[in-house]
VEXRO-174076 format. One line per field, with one value per residue (C-alpha): residue number from 1; residue in three letters; x negated, y negated, z negated. Coordinates in pm, 1 decimal. Each point is the difference from the previous one (the first is absolute). Layout:
BEGIN
seq	NUM | ...
type	ALA | ...
u	X | ...
v	Y | ...
w	Z | ...
REM end
This chain:
BEGIN
seq	1 | 2 | 3 | 4 | 5 | 6 | 7 | 8 | 9 | 10 | 11 | 12 | 13 | 14 | 15 | 16 | 17 | 18 | 19 | 20 | 21 | 22 | 23 | 24 | 25 | 26 | 27 | 28 | 29 | 30 | 31 | 32 | 33 | 34 | 35 | 36 | 37 | 38 | 39 | 40 | 41 | 42 | 43 | 44 | 45 | 46 | 47 | 48 | 49 | 50 | 51 | 52 | 53 | 54 | 55 | 56 | 57 | 58 | 59 | 60 | 61 | 62 | 63 | 64
type	UNK | UNK | UNK | UNK | UNK | UNK | UNK | UNK | UNK | UNK | UNK | UNK | UNK | UNK | UNK | UNK | UNK | UNK | UNK | UNK | UNK | UNK | UNK | UNK | UNK | UNK | UNK | UNK | UNK | UNK | UNK | UNK | UNK | UNK | UNK | UNK | UNK | UNK | UNK | UNK | UNK | UNK | UNK | UNK | UNK | UNK | UNK | UNK | UNK | UNK | UNK | UNK | UNK | UNK | UNK | UNK | UNK | UNK | UNK | UNK | UNK | UNK | UNK | UNK
u	613.4 | 273.2 | 325.7 | 28.1 | 238.0 | -186.5 | -154.9 | -336.8 | -3.9 | -141.5 | -251.9 | 114.3 | 33.8 | -126.9 | 243.9 | 339.6 | -63.4 | 164.7 | -158.3 | 214.8 | 219.4 | 113.5 | -20.2 | 226.5 | -258.2 | -297.3 | 121.0 | -167.6 | 67.2 | -204.7 | -180.8 | -66.5 | -141.4 | -251.6 | -52.3 | -149.7 | -164.5 | -178.1 | -48.1 | -158.0 | -234.9 | -112.8 | -117.0 | -194.1 | -204.4 | -21.5 | 154.9 | 195.0 | 58.5 | -157.4 | -334.8 | 94.1 | 202.8 | -310.9 | -212.9 | 204.1 | 13.2 | -372.4 | -27.9 | 217.3 | -114.4 | -399.1 | -109.3 | 260.4
v	-1539.7 | -47.5 | -263.3 | -286.9 | 129.2 | 338.6 | 142.2 | 162.3 | 305.4 | 156.2 | 276.2 | 383.8 | 136.0 | 357.8 | 280.0 | -60.9 | -231.3 | -281.1 | -368.5 | -188.7 | -264.9 | 84.5 | 387.4 | 84.1 | -148.3 | 253.3 | 362.8 | 231.7 | 375.1 | 238.3 | 47.9 | -377.4 | -17.8 | 290.7 | -143.7 | -323.5 | 146.6 | 199.6 | -315.7 | -182.0 | 313.1 | -40.6 | -351.9 | 82.9 | 270.3 | -255.0 | 254.9 | -240.2 | 232.9 | 312.5 | 41.1 | 123.0 | -362.4 | -173.4 | 158.6 | -57.7 | -335.5 | -39.1 | 158.6 | -231.4 | -302.7 | 53.5 | -242.5 | -250.6
w	582.3 | -268.3 | 11.8 | -234.7 | -249.0 | -7.3 | -311.5 | 38.9 | -71.7 | -309.9 | -40.1 | -10.2 | -352.2 | -93.6 | -130.6 | 124.5 | 289.6 | -147.5 | -133.8 | -240.6 | 174.1 | 309.7 | -48.2 | 286.7 | 288.7 | -107.6 | -78.4 | 152.9 | 119.6 | -175.6 | 356.9 | 48.0 | -349.4 | 80.2 | 356.4 | -193.9 | -245.2 | 290.1 | 149.6 | -314.7 | -27.7 | 353.3 | -62.7 | -299.5 | 198.0 | 299.2 | 199.3 | 223.6 | 346.8 | 113.5 | 58.2 | 365.5 | 35.3 | -79.2 | 231.7 | 295.8 | -142.6 | 34.7 | 314.0 | 159.8 | -143.6 | -68.0 | 317.6 | -58.0
REM end
């Protein structure tokens, strides 16, 4: 939830880790940028959770 005087965050830019405007709020380290890219790639593949974790989830909640 945002405060009334707070501006909404914008998208993270590719490249140098900055967006136009409030660039200081969007600086990413190389490690953070790589983690974001890996997460986006996982979403594109539909790989949100490890298979073992999903099997455990289904085992626990199958009869619910």
